[in-house]
N, C-alpha and C positions, 0 to 999 in steps of 0.2 A: 359449703367451702366454695369460695371463688377460685377457678382456676385460671390463671392467664395465659393465653394462646397468642403466639407471635404472628400476625397475619402473613398468610401465604402469598408471596410475590413471585414472578417469574424467575428474577435474579436468583432467589433463594432455593430454588428447588433445584433437586440432583440433575447432573449431566444428562440420564436418561430421560427424565420426567421432561426436563427442557426439549429434548429432542423429539419427544413425542407430540407435544404440542406444536412444533414448529413442523413435524410432518403432516400434522392435519390443517395447518394453516398451508402448507404447499400444494395440498390436494384441492383447496378452495381456489388458491390461485391458478392453478392448471384449468379448473373449471371458468374462471374468469377471462382467461385467453382464449377459450374454446378449442384446447387442444383435446383431441378424440384418441383413445386407445392409450393415454399416455402412462409411461412408467417412469417412477422417479427414483434417482438414485443420489443420495446425500454424497457430496466429493469431500467437503470440508465444513468444519464449524469452529470457529474460533470468534471471532466478532461478528461476523455475517454467517448465515446459513447459507451455501450454495448446493444446490441440486443440478445435475445433469437429467434433462426430460428428455426421453423417448417418445415421441408421437408420431400419429400415420403421418404428419405432415412434415416432419424432420426432427432434428436435435436440436435443442435449445438448454440455454444455462437459466434457470431461475436462481434470482438472490434475494433471500428474505433481509432485509436490513435490520439491525439492531435499533430496537423502539428507541426513539427520544435522542437518537446521534445525529442523524442527517434531516433536513428539511426536504420538503416537495421540491422547491426551488432549486438546491442544491442536486438532487436527484436528475430533474429536468435537465439541469445543464450539462451534466455528467453525458445525458442522453447527446444532447446537441454536440458536445464535442467528438462523441465516438462517431456520429454521422459525419462530421468535417473529416475525420482521419479515414475513414471510410471512402469517401468521396474521392481522398488524395490516393488512393490505391494503397492504402498500409493496412496490413494483415493483422485486424483487431475485430472483437465482435460489433454487431451490429445490432442496435436496438429493434426489436420485433413486437413492441405492443406498447400500451400506454402503461403507466405506473398503477399499480393495484393498492389499494387501501385496504388491508384487513386487520385483524384484531388476533392477538395470542391470549388465552386463557390464563387468567391471573396477571395479566399486563395491562395497566390502565392506558398508555400511550397507544396510538394507532402503529401497526407494522407496516412498512412500505416493501412491495415486491416488485423488482423488475425483471424484464424477460430480454434475454439478448439471443441472437444465433450464437449455436455452439462452434466453436474454433475448432476444426480439425489440427490433429497435431499429436506430436508426443513431447514430454519431456525428456532431455538429457542430461544425466548426471555429469558434472563437472569432469569427472575421472574420464569420460567418454569424449569430451569435447577435445577438438584440434584448434590450434591457432586460427584457423578459419573460422570455426565457431565463434568463437570469442571477438573476432573482428566484427563478424555478422551482427552481434550484438552491440557492439559500438555503433556499426552503421544505423542500426535501428533507431537507435537512442536520437542519432543526429537526424535521421529523417523526420521522428516526430517533432524534434525542437525546428525543423526548418517547415514543417506545417504549422506549428503553434506560431513561428515569426511573424507568419500572413494571417492569421485567424481574427476576425473580428468578431468579438462576440457581442451578442445582443444584449439590450439594455439589462435585461432580468437575469444575466448570466451570474451564477453564484459559483464559487469556488473557492477554497481556501487559500490564503498566502502563505506559502512555506518560508518566508525570509527570517530573521532573527527571532522577532516577535511571534510570527506564526509556529515556529518550532519550539521556542522555551518560553512564550509568554504567557499571560493570563488567558487570552483568546483563542489559545492553540488548540487545535484538533486532538493534539498529543496529552493536552492538560488533562493530569490525573484527577486531578481536585482532592477529593477526601481520601483516594486513593495514595495520594503523596506522603501520605504518614507511614509508609512502609520503609520509605527512605531514612537512613540513620542521618546524623548531622555530618558524619564523615564522607557520606556517598554524596550529599548534596554541595558540601564543598568542593568535591572534586569534580562533580559536573558543571559548578560555576565557572572552576578555572578553565575547563574544556571549553566552555561555550565563550569564555573571554577570546581565546584563540580562533573560534569561527567567527566571530564578530569582526575580528581583524581581515580574515579572508574575505568576508561579504563585503567590507568597506573598499579591499580593493579591488573587488570585480565591479561594484558599482551596479545601479540598475538601469541598463541600456537596453535596446530592443536586441542586442546580441547575447547578452549577458542574462537577460531574466526574462520568463515568460512561461506557459503553461508546459508542465513536466508530468510525467506518469507519477513520479515520486516511490514507487516499489517495485521496480524491476529486478526482481530477484528471480533464480532459477524456476520457482515453481510458476512464477507468471510470465515464463516465456514458454512457447510452444512451437515446435519444429515439425514443417510439412513440406514434401517434394522440395527441398532444397531452399527454402524460406523459413524465416523466422517472426513469429507473431506476438504481439503482447495481448494480455489478458487482465482482467481486475482494475480499473481506472477508478476504483472507490477511493483512493487517497491523491487521486491526480487534483493539480491546484497550481497557483502560479508560484515559482519558486525560481533558483538561479539553476540555469540550464546545466552546470556542472554539477550540482548537487544530483542530478539524475543517476551518475556514473556510480554515485556512493553504494547505494544499496547492492548492487552486485559485487561490489569490491568488497563490501561489509561481510556478506554471507559467506565469502570465500576467502576472508584474511588470514585465517590460519592454515591455509592451504602453501605444501612446501615451494611451489611455483609460483606464490604470488605475484613476485618482480615482475615475470615474463606474463602473465595473466593482466597485471594493470597496462604493460605496455601495448599489449596486442587490443586490449579495449580501447587505449587512446588513440592508437592507430587507426582503427575502425572509424572511432568518431571524428577523427580529424579526416579522414577521407570523406565523409559525407557533409562535414561542417568544420572547415577548417579553424582553429583556435591558435591563439600564441601560445608558443611550446612552453612557457614558463608557467602556463597554467597548471600543468601535470604536476607541479609541485603541490597545489593546494589539496589534491586528490584526498590525501591521507587525513587532513583536518576535516574535512567533508566526511569520510567514513566514521570519524569521531562524533561529528553531529550527527549521524544516523542512528550511532550506538547509543547517544542520549534519547532519541527520539523512541527507540525500540524499550528502555527501559521507563520513560514515561507512558508508553502504550501499555507496556504490562501492567503498571501501576493502576492504569484506569480502566484495566479489563478483570479485576479481580473477581467479580460475578462469575467468570467463566470459570467451572472448576478446575478445568484442565489447565488453565492458566495460573489459577488462584496456587494450587498445590506446588507449582515449581517456581513461583516468582521469587522470593526471597535468594534462593540459590542463583537462579540466573542473572538478577541484577547485581549479585555479589561477585559473581565472575565478570561481569561486563563493566563494571567500577575499577576493578583491577586491571583490568586492559587498559583503561583510561589512564590510570596513574603510570603506567609503563611509557604509554604515549606522551606524557607529560614529562618526563624524565629525558626523552630521547632528545637530543640536540637537533636543531632543523626540523621538526617535526611536522611541518606544513606539508 
């Protein structure tokens, strides 16, 4: 009697089995980089797997990029951008070696690994942040954009474009492809209405050297590190070309339900204005851009259902976020 067995792939392995294969690859990558007496500590695993590496030569961050998602040119361009920021004295990780091309068991595509210096510092919970902390985050974002506006990329520089099409279109890095089946018709309708509001804001901003350029695109608290009175940014995996104002949205989005949200938004805006003055009217666009981030987060979830920790909570999280979008659409002057 013939018994059909589904082909084992990395994506349909259990979380524990995926981690075991990632750990094996991480050890091979450490050997490639020539790190002696290295100890690996997994710090996060959602899309990429990120390890803290303690070696005799120092501390590093090893990132194993999800196979098939990013090209070599894309990752090399990220390293060029990080070097430019480091040269301009911003507190960000610096590339510490070439890209290692490895393999994961049960995964046919190559797995790219990158190594950067470990950025010292600690996370500060929002509840422990003062107004000055929030202003410093705004200043950091403004400083990033000041460097971006003067940055001249090489001809082979490849990063995504996070304009309207880049956030919501077919070629978007957030395009969930088959994962979009998780959305109901009602949810798709609500997201389409929000997208129309976002398009209005983007059209009013226009694509000029003052409004559009390289952004981080994921400056949420876990990607901010504080050390000796300075704040730095990590995880430039999503960095691309976008509207500069959109770079304020992830932090606001993450803290949108805080009771002091209005004050938080003012402090972030004040810090950004100190580093990079803007027309005061632009503050009115921020809430719409927070909703743009909301849609991007839902699309990211739908595109990462192969990760068990994402898949198990996806329907509930998407439903909650779309409910917030409905509330936004019902508010007057919701820009």
